[in-house]
C-alpha positions as CSV (number, residue, x, y, z in Angstrom):
1,M,110.2,83.6,85.5
2,P,110.1,82.7,89.2
3,K,111.7,79.5,90.3
4,K,109.3,76.6,91.1
5,G,108.0,76.9,94.6
6,T,108.5,80.7,94.8
7,Y,105.9,83.4,94.6
8,I,105.8,87.0,93.8
9,V,104.5,89.4,96.5
10,T,102.3,92.1,95.0
11,M,101.3,95.4,96.5
12,K,98.5,95.2,99.1
13,V,96.1,98.1,99.9
14,V,96.0,97.8,103.7
15,T,93.1,100.2,104.1
16,T,90.6,98.5,101.7
17,K,87.7,99.4,104.1
18,T,88.6,103.1,103.8
19,I,88.7,102.8,100.0
20,N,85.3,101.2,100.0
21,A,83.9,103.9,102.2
22,Y,85.2,106.6,99.8
23,R,83.6,104.7,96.9
24,K,80.3,105.1,98.6
25,C,80.9,108.8,99.4
26,Y,81.9,109.6,95.9
27,P,79.8,107.3,93.6
28,E,81.3,109.0,90.5
29,A,84.7,107.8,91.6
30,D,83.6,104.2,92.3
31,G,84.8,102.7,89.0
32,P,88.2,104.6,88.9
33,L,88.9,103.6,92.5
34,K,88.2,100.0,91.8
35,A,90.4,100.1,88.7
36,W,93.2,101.8,90.8
37,V,93.0,99.0,93.5
38,A,93.1,96.3,90.8
39,I,96.2,97.8,89.2
40,I,98.0,98.4,92.5
41,E,97.3,94.9,93.9
42,G,98.1,93.2,90.6
43,R,101.8,94.3,90.6
44,K,105.0,94.5,92.5
45,F,106.6,97.9,92.6
46,K,110.2,98.0,93.8
47,H,110.4,101.8,94.0
48,F,108.6,105.0,93.0
49,P,110.0,105.3,89.4
50,E,108.6,101.8,88.7
51,L,105.2,102.9,90.0
52,K,105.4,106.1,88.0
53,S,106.0,104.2,84.8
54,V,102.4,102.7,85.3
55,F,100.8,105.8,86.9
56,G,102.4,108.6,84.9
57,S,100.7,111.4,86.8
58,A,101.6,110.1,90.3
59,D,103.7,112.4,92.4
60,F,106.0,111.6,95.3
61,V,106.0,113.8,98.4
62,Q,108.4,113.3,101.3
63,P,108.7,111.3,103.4
64,D,106.6,108.4,101.9
65,R,103.6,109.8,100.2
66,V,102.4,109.0,96.7
67,I,99.6,111.1,95.3
68,F,97.4,109.7,92.5
69,N,95.1,111.5,90.2
70,I,91.8,109.7,90.0
71,K,89.1,110.1,87.3
72,G,91.1,112.4,85.1
73,N,92.3,114.6,87.9
74,H,88.8,115.3,89.3
75,F,90.0,113.5,92.5
76,R,93.2,113.1,94.4
77,L,94.2,110.0,96.4
78,I,97.0,110.4,99.0
79,T,98.7,107.2,100.1
80,A,101.8,106.2,102.1
81,V,103.7,103.5,100.3
82,D,106.1,101.0,101.9
83,F,107.9,99.6,98.9
84,G,109.9,97.1,101.0
85,R,106.8,95.5,102.6
86,Q,104.6,96.1,99.5
87,Y,102.0,98.0,101.5
88,V,99.8,100.9,100.4
89,F,98.1,102.9,103.2
90,V,95.3,105.3,102.1
91,K,95.6,108.6,103.9
92,W,93.1,110.8,102.2
93,F,90.8,111.0,99.2
94,G,88.8,113.9,97.9
95,R,88.0,116.4,95.2
96,H,90.9,118.2,93.6
97,K,89.7,121.5,94.9
98,D,89.8,120.2,98.5
99,Y,93.2,118.7,98.0
100,D,94.5,122.3,97.5
101,K,93.5,123.1,101.1
102,I,95.6,120.4,102.8
103,N,99.3,119.5,103.2
104,P,99.7,116.0,101.6
105,S,102.9,115.2,103.6
106,E,101.2,115.8,106.9
107,V,97.6,114.5,106.4
108,Q,96.9,111.4,108.4
109,H,94.5,108.6,107.8
110,E,90.9,109.9,107.5
111,Y,87.9,107.6,107.5
112,P,85.3,109.4,105.4
113,S,82.4,111.0,107.3
114,C,79.9,111.3,104.5
């Protein structure tokens, strides 16, 4: 239990605008993306193994990428996670078949163009 007068910093999805755009592009992923944001922003993760204990299918890719399966592996979400500052940056989101065409460690932030 935290001491009186202290607070716990939880993860923050820095690119919420991007997530909302992806939710509009892929309406079938709207609910699962909202659920992912709620879980991420409701917790503090000190390191990848702690995050993996909540998101069992998450994968770590050097240097700082965490890949999440969304909607039963129909979609992939590539993020960059800064565990020290508790920030999550969305880099890419798309269908699993499109994920196979990119390099997750090199992809940069992409605002959807749907």
